Structure formats: structure tokens, C-alpha cells
mmCIF entry with sequence, helices, sheets and N, C-alpha, C, O atoms, coordinates in Angstrom:
data_MODEL
# 
_entry.id   MODEL 
# 
_entity.id                         1 
_entity.type                       polymer 
_entity.pdbx_number_of_molecules   1 
# 
_entity_poly.entity_id                      1 
_entity_poly.type                           'polypeptide(L)' 
_entity_poly.nstd_linkage                   no 
_entity_poly.nstd_monomer                   no 
_entity_poly.pdbx_seq_one_letter_code       MTAVGVGIVGTGFVARKRAEALAQDGRGQVVAVADHVVANSQGFAQQ 
_entity_poly.pdbx_seq_one_letter_code_can   MTAVGVGIVGTGFVARKRAEALAQDGRGQVVAVADHVVANSQGFAQQ 
_entity_poly.pdbx_strand_id                 A 
# 
loop_
_entity_poly_seq.entity_id 
_entity_poly_seq.num 
_entity_poly_seq.mon_id 
_entity_poly_seq.hetero 
1 1  MET n 
1 2  THR n 
1 3  ALA n 
1 4  VAL n 
1 5  GLY n 
1 6  VAL n 
1 7  GLY n 
1 8  ILE n 
1 9  VAL n 
1 10 GLY n 
1 11 THR n 
1 12 GLY n 
1 13 PHE n 
1 14 VAL n 
1 15 ALA n 
1 16 ARG n 
1 17 LYS n 
1 18 ARG n 
1 19 ALA n 
1 20 GLU n 
1 21 ALA n 
1 22 LEU n 
1 23 ALA n 
1 24 GLN n 
1 25 ASP n 
1 26 GLY n 
1 27 ARG n 
1 28 GLY n 
1 29 GLN n 
1 30 VAL n 
1 31 VAL n 
1 32 ALA n 
1 33 VAL n 
1 34 ALA n 
1 35 ASP n 
1 36 HIS n 
1 37 VAL n 
1 38 VAL n 
1 39 ALA n 
1 40 ASN n 
1 41 SER n 
1 42 GLN n 
1 43 GLY n 
1 44 PHE n 
1 45 ALA n 
1 46 GLN n 
1 47 GLN n 
# 
_struct_asym.id          A 
_struct_asym.entity_id   1 
# 
loop_
_struct_conf.conf_type_id 
_struct_conf.id 
_struct_conf.pdbx_PDB_helix_id 
_struct_conf.beg_label_comp_id 
_struct_conf.beg_label_asym_id 
_struct_conf.beg_label_seq_id 
_struct_conf.pdbx_beg_PDB_ins_code 
_struct_conf.end_label_comp_id 
_struct_conf.end_label_asym_id 
_struct_conf.end_label_seq_id 
_struct_conf.pdbx_end_PDB_ins_code 
_struct_conf.beg_auth_comp_id 
_struct_conf.beg_auth_asym_id 
_struct_conf.beg_auth_seq_id 
_struct_conf.end_auth_comp_id 
_struct_conf.end_auth_asym_id 
_struct_conf.end_auth_seq_id 
_struct_conf.pdbx_PDB_helix_class 
_struct_conf.details 
_struct_conf.pdbx_PDB_helix_length 
HELX_P HELX_P1 AA1 PHE A 13 ? ASP A 25 ? PHE A 13 ASP A 25 1 ? 13 
HELX_P HELX_P2 AA2 VAL A 38 ? GLN A 46 ? VAL A 38 GLN A 46 1 ? 9  
# 
_struct_conf_type.id          HELX_P 
_struct_conf_type.criteria    ? 
_struct_conf_type.reference   ? 
# 
_struct_sheet.id               AA1 
_struct_sheet.type             ? 
_struct_sheet.number_strands   2 
_struct_sheet.details          ? 
# 
_struct_sheet_order.sheet_id     AA1 
_struct_sheet_order.range_id_1   1 
_struct_sheet_order.range_id_2   2 
_struct_sheet_order.offset       ? 
_struct_sheet_order.sense        parallel 
# 
loop_
_struct_sheet_range.sheet_id 
_struct_sheet_range.id 
_struct_sheet_range.beg_label_comp_id 
_struct_sheet_range.beg_label_asym_id 
_struct_sheet_range.beg_label_seq_id 
_struct_sheet_range.pdbx_beg_PDB_ins_code 
_struct_sheet_range.end_label_comp_id 
_struct_sheet_range.end_label_asym_id 
_struct_sheet_range.end_label_seq_id 
_struct_sheet_range.pdbx_end_PDB_ins_code 
_struct_sheet_range.beg_auth_comp_id 
_struct_sheet_range.beg_auth_asym_id 
_struct_sheet_range.beg_auth_seq_id 
_struct_sheet_range.end_auth_comp_id 
_struct_sheet_range.end_auth_asym_id 
_struct_sheet_range.end_auth_seq_id 
AA1 1 VAL A 4  ? VAL A 9  ? VAL A 4  VAL A 9  
AA1 2 GLY A 28 ? ALA A 34 ? GLY A 28 ALA A 34 
# 
loop_
_atom_site.group_PDB 
_atom_site.id 
_atom_site.type_symbol 
_atom_site.label_atom_id 
_atom_site.label_alt_id 
_atom_site.label_comp_id 
_atom_site.label_asym_id 
_atom_site.label_entity_id 
_atom_site.label_seq_id 
_atom_site.pdbx_PDB_ins_code 
_atom_site.Cartn_x 
_atom_site.Cartn_y 
_atom_site.Cartn_z 
_atom_site.occupancy 
_atom_site.B_iso_or_equiv 
_atom_site.pdbx_formal_charge 
_atom_site.auth_seq_id 
_atom_site.auth_comp_id 
_atom_site.auth_asym_id 
_atom_site.auth_atom_id 
_atom_site.pdbx_PDB_model_num 
ATOM 1   N N  . MET A 1 1  ? 8.109  8.117  23.384 1.00 0.00 ? 1  MET A N  1 
ATOM 2   C CA . MET A 1 1  ? 7.754  9.409  22.813 1.00 0.00 ? 1  MET A CA 1 
ATOM 3   C C  . MET A 1 1  ? 6.632  9.193  21.799 1.00 0.00 ? 1  MET A C  1 
ATOM 4   O O  . MET A 1 1  ? 6.658  8.232  21.030 1.00 0.00 ? 1  MET A O  1 
ATOM 5   N N  . THR A 1 2  ? 5.666  10.077 21.804 1.00 0.00 ? 2  THR A N  1 
ATOM 6   C CA . THR A 1 2  ? 4.539  10.004 20.884 1.00 0.00 ? 2  THR A CA 1 
ATOM 7   C C  . THR A 1 2  ? 4.903  10.665 19.554 1.00 0.00 ? 2  THR A C  1 
ATOM 8   O O  . THR A 1 2  ? 5.469  11.758 19.529 1.00 0.00 ? 2  THR A O  1 
ATOM 9   N N  . ALA A 1 3  ? 4.572  9.992  18.454 1.00 0.00 ? 3  ALA A N  1 
ATOM 10  C CA . ALA A 1 3  ? 4.842  10.543 17.124 1.00 0.00 ? 3  ALA A CA 1 
ATOM 11  C C  . ALA A 1 3  ? 3.882  11.690 16.830 1.00 0.00 ? 3  ALA A C  1 
ATOM 12  O O  . ALA A 1 3  ? 2.723  11.661 17.241 1.00 0.00 ? 3  ALA A O  1 
ATOM 13  N N  . VAL A 1 4  ? 4.366  12.683 16.127 1.00 0.00 ? 4  VAL A N  1 
ATOM 14  C CA . VAL A 1 4  ? 3.563  13.826 15.699 1.00 0.00 ? 4  VAL A CA 1 
ATOM 15  C C  . VAL A 1 4  ? 2.892  13.470 14.384 1.00 0.00 ? 4  VAL A C  1 
ATOM 16  O O  . VAL A 1 4  ? 3.548  12.962 13.474 1.00 0.00 ? 4  VAL A O  1 
ATOM 17  N N  . GLY A 1 5  ? 1.604  13.726 14.271 1.00 0.00 ? 5  GLY A N  1 
ATOM 18  C CA . GLY A 1 5  ? 0.886  13.487 13.022 1.00 0.00 ? 5  GLY A CA 1 
ATOM 19  C C  . GLY A 1 5  ? 1.240  14.550 11.994 1.00 0.00 ? 5  GLY A C  1 
ATOM 20  O O  . GLY A 1 5  ? 1.241  15.743 12.296 1.00 0.00 ? 5  GLY A O  1 
ATOM 21  N N  . VAL A 1 6  ? 1.539  14.108 10.776 1.00 0.00 ? 6  VAL A N  1 
ATOM 22  C CA . VAL A 1 6  ? 1.985  15.016 9.719  1.00 0.00 ? 6  VAL A CA 1 
ATOM 23  C C  . VAL A 1 6  ? 1.112  14.823 8.485  1.00 0.00 ? 6  VAL A C  1 
ATOM 24  O O  . VAL A 1 6  ? 0.816  13.692 8.101  1.00 0.00 ? 6  VAL A O  1 
ATOM 25  N N  . GLY A 1 7  ? 0.705  15.914 7.872  1.00 0.00 ? 7  GLY A N  1 
ATOM 26  C CA . GLY A 1 7  ? 0.002  15.875 6.598  1.00 0.00 ? 7  GLY A CA 1 
ATOM 27  C C  . GLY A 1 7  ? 0.945  16.302 5.490  1.00 0.00 ? 7  GLY A C  1 
ATOM 28  O O  . GLY A 1 7  ? 1.724  17.239 5.664  1.00 0.00 ? 7  GLY A O  1 
ATOM 29  N N  . ILE A 1 8  ? 0.882  15.627 4.355  1.00 0.00 ? 8  ILE A N  1 
ATOM 30  C CA . ILE A 1 8  ? 1.735  15.956 3.217  1.00 0.00 ? 8  ILE A CA 1 
ATOM 31  C C  . ILE A 1 8  ? 0.858  16.418 2.057  1.00 0.00 ? 8  ILE A C  1 
ATOM 32  O O  . ILE A 1 8  ? -0.090 15.736 1.669  1.00 0.00 ? 8  ILE A O  1 
ATOM 33  N N  . VAL A 1 9  ? 1.190  17.583 1.512  1.00 0.00 ? 9  VAL A N  1 
ATOM 34  C CA . VAL A 1 9  ? 0.481  18.125 0.363  1.00 0.00 ? 9  VAL A CA 1 
ATOM 35  C C  . VAL A 1 9  ? 1.343  17.888 -0.865 1.00 0.00 ? 9  VAL A C  1 
ATOM 36  O O  . VAL A 1 9  ? 2.487  18.338 -0.935 1.00 0.00 ? 9  VAL A O  1 
ATOM 37  N N  . GLY A 1 10 ? 0.777  17.171 -1.834 1.00 0.00 ? 10 GLY A N  1 
ATOM 38  C CA . GLY A 1 10 ? 1.518  16.795 -3.033 1.00 0.00 ? 10 GLY A CA 1 
ATOM 39  C C  . GLY A 1 10 ? 2.031  15.373 -2.871 1.00 0.00 ? 10 GLY A C  1 
ATOM 40  O O  . GLY A 1 10 ? 2.285  14.918 -1.755 1.00 0.00 ? 10 GLY A O  1 
ATOM 41  N N  . THR A 1 11 ? 2.183  14.676 -3.990 1.00 0.00 ? 11 THR A N  1 
ATOM 42  C CA . THR A 1 11 ? 2.594  13.272 -3.920 1.00 0.00 ? 11 THR A CA 1 
ATOM 43  C C  . THR A 1 11 ? 3.790  12.972 -4.826 1.00 0.00 ? 11 THR A C  1 
ATOM 44  O O  . THR A 1 11 ? 3.997  11.832 -5.243 1.00 0.00 ? 11 THR A O  1 
ATOM 45  N N  . GLY A 1 12 ? 4.553  13.987 -5.116 1.00 0.00 ? 12 GLY A N  1 
ATOM 46  C CA . GLY A 1 12 ? 5.700  13.812 -5.995 1.00 0.00 ? 12 GLY A CA 1 
ATOM 47  C C  . GLY A 1 12 ? 6.928  13.271 -5.293 1.00 0.00 ? 12 GLY A C  1 
ATOM 48  O O  . GLY A 1 12 ? 6.843  12.720 -4.195 1.00 0.00 ? 12 GLY A O  1 
ATOM 49  N N  . PHE A 1 13 ? 8.060  13.433 -5.933 1.00 0.00 ? 13 PHE A N  1 
ATOM 50  C CA . PHE A 1 13 ? 9.337  12.898 -5.464 1.00 0.00 ? 13 PHE A CA 1 
ATOM 51  C C  . PHE A 1 13 ? 9.673  13.354 -4.042 1.00 0.00 ? 13 PHE A C  1 
ATOM 52  O O  . PHE A 1 13 ? 10.038 12.540 -3.193 1.00 0.00 ? 13 PHE A O  1 
ATOM 53  N N  . VAL A 1 14 ? 9.549  14.646 -3.791 1.00 0.00 ? 14 VAL A N  1 
ATOM 54  C CA . VAL A 1 14 ? 9.910  15.189 -2.477 1.00 0.00 ? 14 VAL A CA 1 
ATOM 55  C C  . VAL A 1 14 ? 8.977  14.646 -1.400 1.00 0.00 ? 14 VAL A C  1 
ATOM 56  O O  . VAL A 1 14 ? 9.424  14.351 -0.291 1.00 0.00 ? 14 VAL A O  1 
ATOM 57  N N  . ALA A 1 15 ? 7.700  14.510 -1.706 1.00 0.00 ? 15 ALA A N  1 
ATOM 58  C CA . ALA A 1 15 ? 6.747  13.972 -0.728 1.00 0.00 ? 15 ALA A CA 1 
ATOM 59  C C  . ALA A 1 15 ? 7.117  12.538 -0.344 1.00 0.00 ? 15 ALA A C  1 
ATOM 60  O O  . ALA A 1 15 ? 7.030  12.165 0.826  1.00 0.00 ? 15 ALA A O  1 
ATOM 61  N N  . ARG A 1 16 ? 7.520  11.756 -1.304 1.00 0.00 ? 16 ARG A N  1 
ATOM 62  C CA . ARG A 1 16 ? 7.921  10.363 -1.014 1.00 0.00 ? 16 ARG A CA 1 
ATOM 63  C C  . ARG A 1 16 ? 9.172  10.327 -0.149 1.00 0.00 ? 16 ARG A C  1 
ATOM 64  O O  . ARG A 1 16 ? 9.267  9.517  0.773  1.00 0.00 ? 16 ARG A O  1 
ATOM 65  N N  . LYS A 1 17 ? 10.122 11.189 -0.436 1.00 0.00 ? 17 LYS A N  1 
ATOM 66  C CA . LYS A 1 17 ? 11.344 11.258 0.375  1.00 0.00 ? 17 LYS A CA 1 
ATOM 67  C C  . LYS A 1 17 ? 11.010 11.706 1.799  1.00 0.00 ? 17 LYS A C  1 
ATOM 68  O O  . LYS A 1 17 ? 11.562 11.187 2.769  1.00 0.00 ? 17 LYS A O  1 
ATOM 69  N N  . ARG A 1 18 ? 10.107 12.669 1.911  1.00 0.00 ? 18 ARG A N  1 
ATOM 70  C CA . ARG A 1 18 ? 9.705  13.161 3.239  1.00 0.00 ? 18 ARG A CA 1 
ATOM 71  C C  . ARG A 1 18 ? 9.035  12.045 4.045  1.00 0.00 ? 18 ARG A C  1 
ATOM 72  O O  . ARG A 1 18 ? 9.327  11.871 5.228  1.00 0.00 ? 18 ARG A O  1 
ATOM 73  N N  . ALA A 1 19 ? 8.146  11.298 3.409  1.00 0.00 ? 19 ALA A N  1 
ATOM 74  C CA . ALA A 1 19 ? 7.460  10.194 4.087  1.00 0.00 ? 19 ALA A CA 1 
ATOM 75  C C  . ALA A 1 19 ? 8.457  9.126  4.530  1.00 0.00 ? 19 ALA A C  1 
ATOM 76  O O  . ALA A 1 19 ? 8.336  8.582  5.628  1.00 0.00 ? 19 ALA A O  1 
ATOM 77  N N  . GLU A 1 20 ? 9.435  8.826  3.687  1.00 0.00 ? 20 GLU A N  1 
ATOM 78  C CA . GLU A 1 20 ? 10.465 7.845  4.048  1.00 0.00 ? 20 GLU A CA 1 
ATOM 79  C C  . GLU A 1 20 ? 11.275 8.334  5.249  1.00 0.00 ? 20 GLU A C  1 
ATOM 80  O O  . GLU A 1 20 ? 11.571 7.560  6.159  1.00 0.00 ? 20 GLU A O  1 
ATOM 81  N N  . ALA A 1 21 ? 11.629 9.603  5.250  1.00 0.00 ? 21 ALA A N  1 
ATOM 82  C CA . ALA A 1 21 ? 12.402 10.174 6.357  1.00 0.00 ? 21 ALA A CA 1 
ATOM 83  C C  . ALA A 1 21 ? 11.600 10.128 7.655  1.00 0.00 ? 21 ALA A C  1 
ATOM 84  O O  . ALA A 1 21 ? 12.144 9.808  8.712  1.00 0.00 ? 21 ALA A O  1 
ATOM 85  N N  . LEU A 1 22 ? 10.327 10.444 7.579  1.00 0.00 ? 22 LEU A N  1 
ATOM 86  C CA . LEU A 1 22 ? 9.484  10.386 8.778  1.00 0.00 ? 22 LEU A CA 1 
ATOM 87  C C  . LEU A 1 22 ? 9.390  8.969  9.316  1.00 0.00 ? 22 LEU A C  1 
ATOM 88  O O  . LEU A 1 22 ? 9.436  8.762  10.528 1.00 0.00 ? 22 LEU A O  1 
ATOM 89  N N  . ALA A 1 23 ? 9.260  7.999  8.436  1.00 0.00 ? 23 ALA A N  1 
ATOM 90  C CA . ALA A 1 23 ? 9.163  6.599  8.852  1.00 0.00 ? 23 ALA A CA 1 
ATOM 91  C C  . ALA A 1 23 ? 10.465 6.145  9.524  1.00 0.00 ? 23 ALA A C  1 
ATOM 92  O O  . ALA A 1 23 ? 10.429 5.415  10.514 1.00 0.00 ? 23 ALA A O  1 
ATOM 93  N N  . GLN A 1 24 ? 11.589 6.565  8.999  1.00 0.00 ? 24 GLN A N  1 
ATOM 94  C CA . GLN A 1 24 ? 12.880 6.166  9.567  1.00 0.00 ? 24 GLN A CA 1 
ATOM 95  C C  . GLN A 1 24 ? 13.159 6.853  10.892 1.00 0.00 ? 24 GLN A C  1 
ATOM 96  O O  . GLN A 1 24 ? 13.745 6.256  11.795 1.00 0.00 ? 24 GLN A O  1 
ATOM 97  N N  . ASP A 1 25 ? 12.743 8.099  11.009 1.00 0.00 ? 25 ASP A N  1 
ATOM 98  C CA . ASP A 1 25 ? 13.026 8.889  12.205 1.00 0.00 ? 25 ASP A CA 1 
ATOM 99  C C  . ASP A 1 25 ? 12.196 8.448  13.405 1.00 0.00 ? 25 ASP A C  1 
ATOM 100 O O  . ASP A 1 25 ? 12.698 8.391  14.528 1.00 0.00 ? 25 ASP A O  1 
ATOM 101 N N  . GLY A 1 26 ? 10.938 8.140  13.166 1.00 0.00 ? 26 GLY A N  1 
ATOM 102 C CA . GLY A 1 26 ? 10.076 7.689  14.247 1.00 0.00 ? 26 GLY A CA 1 
ATOM 103 C C  . GLY A 1 26 ? 9.379  8.777  15.036 1.00 0.00 ? 26 GLY A C  1 
ATOM 104 O O  . GLY A 1 26 ? 8.476  8.475  15.818 1.00 0.00 ? 26 GLY A O  1 
ATOM 105 N N  . ARG A 1 27 ? 9.767  10.043 14.860 1.00 0.00 ? 27 ARG A N  1 
ATOM 106 C CA . ARG A 1 27 ? 9.122  11.131 15.600 1.00 0.00 ? 27 ARG A CA 1 
ATOM 107 C C  . ARG A 1 27 ? 7.880  11.659 14.903 1.00 0.00 ? 27 ARG A C  1 
ATOM 108 O O  . ARG A 1 27 ? 7.101  12.397 15.507 1.00 0.00 ? 27 ARG A O  1 
ATOM 109 N N  . GLY A 1 28 ? 7.681  11.294 13.641 1.00 0.00 ? 28 GLY A N  1 
ATOM 110 C CA . GLY A 1 28 ? 6.525  11.760 12.892 1.00 0.00 ? 28 GLY A CA 1 
ATOM 111 C C  . GLY A 1 28 ? 5.842  10.603 12.203 1.00 0.00 ? 28 GLY A C  1 
ATOM 112 O O  . GLY A 1 28 ? 6.470  9.587  11.904 1.00 0.00 ? 28 GLY A O  1 
ATOM 113 N N  . GLN A 1 29 ? 4.555  10.755 11.953 1.00 0.00 ? 29 GLN A N  1 
ATOM 114 C CA . GLN A 1 29 ? 3.778  9.726  11.259 1.00 0.00 ? 29 GLN A CA 1 
ATOM 115 C C  . GLN A 1 29 ? 2.851  10.425 10.267 1.00 0.00 ? 29 GLN A C  1 
ATOM 116 O O  . GLN A 1 29 ? 2.135  11.357 10.634 1.00 0.00 ? 29 GLN A O  1 
ATOM 117 N N  . VAL A 1 30 ? 2.864  9.983  9.030  1.00 0.00 ? 30 VAL A N  1 
ATOM 118 C CA . VAL A 1 30 ? 1.992  10.568 8.013  1.00 0.00 ? 30 VAL A CA 1 
ATOM 119 C C  . VAL A 1 30 ? 0.565  10.130 8.310  1.00 0.00 ? 30 VAL A C  1 
ATOM 120 O O  . VAL A 1 30 ? 0.263  8.937  8.344  1.00 0.00 ? 30 VAL A O  1 
ATOM 121 N N  . VAL A 1 31 ? -0.315 11.116 8.526  1.00 0.00 ? 31 VAL A N  1 
ATOM 122 C CA . VAL A 1 31 ? -1.710 10.825 8.839  1.00 0.00 ? 31 VAL A CA 1 
ATOM 123 C C  . VAL A 1 31 ? -2.667 11.345 7.781  1.00 0.00 ? 31 VAL A C  1 
ATOM 124 O O  . VAL A 1 31 ? -3.853 11.014 7.798  1.00 0.00 ? 31 VAL A O  1 
ATOM 125 N N  . ALA A 1 32 ? -2.156 12.169 6.847  1.00 0.00 ? 32 ALA A N  1 
ATOM 126 C CA . ALA A 1 32 ? -3.005 12.717 5.791  1.00 0.00 ? 32 ALA A CA 1 
ATOM 127 C C  . ALA A 1 32 ? -2.155 13.035 4.566  1.00 0.00 ? 32 ALA A C  1 
ATOM 128 O O  . ALA A 1 32 ? -0.994 13.429 4.671  1.00 0.00 ? 32 ALA A O  1 
ATOM 129 N N  . VAL A 1 33 ? -2.774 12.848 3.401  1.00 0.00 ? 33 VAL A N  1 
ATOM 130 C CA . VAL A 1 33 ? -2.122 13.144 2.124  1.00 0.00 ? 33 VAL A CA 1 
ATOM 131 C C  . VAL A 1 33 ? -3.116 13.874 1.241  1.00 0.00 ? 33 VAL A C  1 
ATOM 132 O O  . VAL A 1 33 ? -4.291 13.512 1.197  1.00 0.00 ? 33 VAL A O  1 
ATOM 133 N N  . ALA A 1 34 ? -2.656 14.893 0.542  1.00 0.00 ? 34 ALA A N  1 
ATOM 134 C CA . ALA A 1 34 ? -3.527 15.629 -0.377 1.00 0.00 ? 34 ALA A CA 1 
ATOM 135 C C  . ALA A 1 34 ? -2.800 15.869 -1.696 1.00 0.00 ? 34 ALA A C  1 
ATOM 136 O O  . ALA A 1 34 ? -1.598 16.136 -1.719 1.00 0.00 ? 34 ALA A O  1 
ATOM 137 N N  . ASP A 1 35 ? -3.542 15.770 -2.783 1.00 0.00 ? 35 ASP A N  1 
ATOM 138 C CA . ASP A 1 35 ? -3.023 16.061 -4.109 1.00 0.00 ? 35 ASP A CA 1 
ATOM 139 C C  . ASP A 1 35 ? -4.210 16.476 -4.967 1.00 0.00 ? 35 ASP A C  1 
ATOM 140 O O  . ASP A 1 35 ? -5.342 16.094 -4.672 1.00 0.00 ? 35 ASP A O  1 
ATOM 141 N N  . HIS A 1 36 ? -3.979 17.239 -6.008 1.00 0.00 ? 36 HIS A N  1 
ATOM 142 C CA . HIS A 1 36 ? -5.088 17.673 -6.852 1.00 0.00 ? 36 HIS A CA 1 
ATOM 143 C C  . HIS A 1 36 ? -5.649 16.528 -7.698 1.00 0.00 ? 36 HIS A C  1 
ATOM 144 O O  . HIS A 1 36 ? -6.734 16.655 -8.264 1.00 0.00 ? 36 HIS A O  1 
ATOM 145 N N  . VAL A 1 37 ? -4.924 15.420 -7.788 1.00 0.00 ? 37 VAL A N  1 
ATOM 146 C CA . VAL A 1 37 ? -5.404 14.219 -8.479 1.00 0.00 ? 37 VAL A CA 1 
ATOM 147 C C  . VAL A 1 37 ? -5.709 13.174 -7.398 1.00 0.00 ? 37 VAL A C  1 
ATOM 148 O O  . VAL A 1 37 ? -4.796 12.668 -6.746 1.00 0.00 ? 37 VAL A O  1 
ATOM 149 N N  . VAL A 1 38 ? -6.985 12.855 -7.211 1.00 0.00 ? 38 VAL A N  1 
ATOM 150 C CA . VAL A 1 38 ? -7.402 11.969 -6.131 1.00 0.00 ? 38 VAL A CA 1 
ATOM 151 C C  . VAL A 1 38 ? -6.708 10.615 -6.216 1.00 0.00 ? 38 VAL A C  1 
ATOM 152 O O  . VAL A 1 38 ? -6.311 10.068 -5.187 1.00 0.00 ? 38 VAL A O  1 
ATOM 153 N N  . ALA A 1 39 ? -6.556 10.070 -7.397 1.00 0.00 ? 39 ALA A N  1 
ATOM 154 C CA . ALA A 1 39 ? -5.913 8.774  -7.558 1.00 0.00 ? 39 ALA A CA 1 
ATOM 155 C C  . ALA A 1 39 ? -4.475 8.800  -7.040 1.00 0.00 ? 39 ALA A C  1 
ATOM 156 O O  . ALA A 1 39 ? -4.005 7.810  -6.478 1.00 0.00 ? 39 ALA A O  1 
ATOM 157 N N  . ASN A 1 40 ? -3.785 9.903  -7.220 1.00 0.00 ? 40 ASN A N  1 
ATOM 158 C CA . ASN A 1 40 ? -2.413 10.034 -6.701 1.00 0.00 ? 40 ASN A CA 1 
ATOM 159 C C  . ASN A 1 40 ? -2.415 9.981  -5.176 1.00 0.00 ? 40 ASN A C  1 
ATOM 160 O O  . ASN A 1 40 ? -1.581 9.303  -4.576 1.00 0.00 ? 40 ASN A O  1 
ATOM 161 N N  . SER A 1 41 ? -3.345 10.690 -4.553 1.00 0.00 ? 41 SER A N  1 
ATOM 162 C CA . SER A 1 41 ? -3.454 10.684 -3.093 1.00 0.00 ? 41 SER A CA 1 
ATOM 163 C C  . SER A 1 41 ? -3.736 9.282  -2.571 1.00 0.00 ? 41 SER A C  1 
ATOM 164 O O  . SER A 1 41 ? -3.131 8.836  -1.596 1.00 0.00 ? 41 SER A O  1 
ATOM 165 N N  . GLN A 1 42 ? -4.643 8.610  -3.221 1.00 0.00 ? 42 GLN A N  1 
ATOM 166 C CA . GLN A 1 42 ? -5.007 7.267  -2.788 1.00 0.00 ? 42 GLN A CA 1 
ATOM 167 C C  . GLN A 1 42 ? -3.834 6.300  -2.936 1.00 0.00 ? 42 GLN A C  1 
ATOM 168 O O  . GLN A 1 42 ? -3.588 5.489  -2.043 1.00 0.00 ? 42 GLN A O  1 
ATOM 169 N N  . GLY A 1 43 ? -3.117 6.375  -4.036 1.00 0.00 ? 43 GLY A N  1 
ATOM 170 C CA . GLY A 1 43 ? -1.966 5.520  -4.252 1.00 0.00 ? 43 GLY A CA 1 
ATOM 171 C C  . GLY A 1 43 ? -0.861 5.790  -3.254 1.00 0.00 ? 43 GLY A C  1 
ATOM 172 O O  . GLY A 1 43 ? -0.231 4.862  -2.746 1.00 0.00 ? 43 GLY A O  1 
ATOM 173 N N  . PHE A 1 44 ? -0.625 7.057  -2.975 1.00 0.00 ? 44 PHE A N  1 
ATOM 174 C CA . PHE A 1 44 ? 0.396  7.438  -2.007 1.00 0.00 ? 44 PHE A CA 1 
ATOM 175 C C  . PHE A 1 44 ? 0.036  6.926  -0.611 1.00 0.00 ? 44 PHE A C  1 
ATOM 176 O O  . PHE A 1 44 ? 0.895  6.436  0.121  1.00 0.00 ? 44 PHE A O  1 
ATOM 177 N N  . ALA A 1 45 ? -1.224 7.045  -0.258 1.00 0.00 ? 45 ALA A N  1 
ATOM 178 C CA . ALA A 1 45 ? -1.687 6.615  1.062  1.00 0.00 ? 45 ALA A CA 1 
ATOM 179 C C  . ALA A 1 45 ? -1.567 5.096  1.240  1.00 0.00 ? 45 ALA A C  1 
ATOM 180 O O  . ALA A 1 45 ? -1.374 4.616  2.357  1.00 0.00 ? 45 ALA A O  1 
ATOM 181 N N  . GLN A 1 46 ? -1.678 4.357  0.160  1.00 0.00 ? 46 GLN A N  1 
ATOM 182 C CA . GLN A 1 46 ? -1.572 2.899  0.234  1.00 0.00 ? 46 GLN A CA 1 
ATOM 183 C C  . GLN A 1 46 ? -0.153 2.433  0.549  1.00 0.00 ? 46 GLN A C  1 
ATOM 184 O O  . GLN A 1 46 ? 0.039  1.335  1.071  1.00 0.00 ? 46 GLN A O  1 
ATOM 185 N N  . GLN A 1 47 ? 0.819  3.246  0.239  1.00 0.00 ? 47 GLN A N  1 
ATOM 186 C CA . GLN A 1 47 ? 2.221  2.849  0.440  1.00 0.00 ? 47 GLN A CA 1 
ATOM 187 C C  . GLN A 1 47 ? 2.638  3.029  1.828  1.00 0.00 ? 47 GLN A C  1 
ATOM 188 O O  . GLN A 1 47 ? 3.785  2.743  2.170  1.00 0.00 ? 47 GLN A O  1 
# 
């Protein structure tokens, strides 16, 4: 099965939990991250 690409807006607690759930489930893959603070987006994307 092909994973669905998912974009996450915001990099707070809930976004991290969502990314972890997607990684464990295997049906979704985080392909984009957005936050109003660029450094937060970059840090989140590195994880």
C-alpha cells in the first residue's frame, strides 16, 4: 500500500504526536511542515 503524503501546520505538542502516529501506522508520511517561525519548521523537519 502506498503511503499518503501529509502536511502538518504548526510544530507544537499535537503536531509531534500526529507525526509519531503517522510513522507508526505506515499509511501516512509527513512530506511538509509549516509554522510561523521558520526555525521551528526546520527543526521539526529534521526529526
